[in-house]
C-alpha positions in Angstrom: 136.9 103.3 121.1 135.7 106.9 121.8 132.1 107.7 122.9 129.6 108.5 120.2 128.5 112.1 120.1 124.9 113.0 119.5 124.0 115.1 116.5 123.3 118.6 117.8 121.5 119.6 114.6 119.0 116.8 115.0 118.4 117.8 118.6 117.4 121.3 117.4 115.0 119.9 114.8 113.1 117.3 116.8 111.8 116.8 120.3 111.3 113.7 122.3 108.1 113.6 124.3 107.6 112.2 127.8 106.2 109.0 126.3 109.1 108.6 123.9 107.5 109.8 120.7 109.3 112.0 118.2 107.8 115.4 117.3 109.1 117.4 114.4 108.1 120.5 112.4 106.4 120.3 109.1 108.3 120.9 105.9 107.7 123.7 103.3 107.2 126.5 105.8 110.1 128.8 104.8 108.6 131.5 102.6 106.0 132.3 99.9 103.1 131.8 102.3 101.1 134.9 101.3 98.8 132.8 99.1 98.1 130.2 101.8 94.9 130.3 103.8 95.2 131.1 107.5 94.1 127.5 108.4 96.8 126.0 106.2 99.4 128.2 107.8 98.3 127.2 111.3 98.2 123.5 110.4 101.7 123.6 108.9 103.3 125.5 111.8 102.2 122.9 114.4 104.5 120.0 115.4 103.6 116.6 114.0 104.5 113.1 115.2 107.1 111.1 113.3 105.5 107.8 112.5 107.9 106.1 110.1 109.7 103.3 112.0 112.7 103.4 109.7 113.3 107.1 110.4 112.8 106.6 114.1 115.4 103.9 114.1 117.9 106.2 112.4 117.2 109.1 114.7 117.6 106.9 117.8 121.1 106.0 116.6 122.0 109.6 115.8 120.8 110.9 119.2 122.9 108.3 121.2 122.2 109.1 124.9 119.3 111.5 124.2 117.5 108.9 122.1 117.4 106.1 124.6 113.8 106.8 125.6 112.5 106.8 122.0 109.9 104.1 121.4 
């Protein structure tokens, strides 16, 4: 059976921290931001931690080797 390949698109969208947590960007930050306040823009552009255990389990399987340190 061939080796599993990690999903490169997922590697570009998330980051695994030193302690094994997943960090991802917020959604809805593409365009139409003129009406947003500056604090809302700042808050949305920051990276946030992925907390849902189900999503973490799926991402670990998609990342194969890179996802071994995910807790």
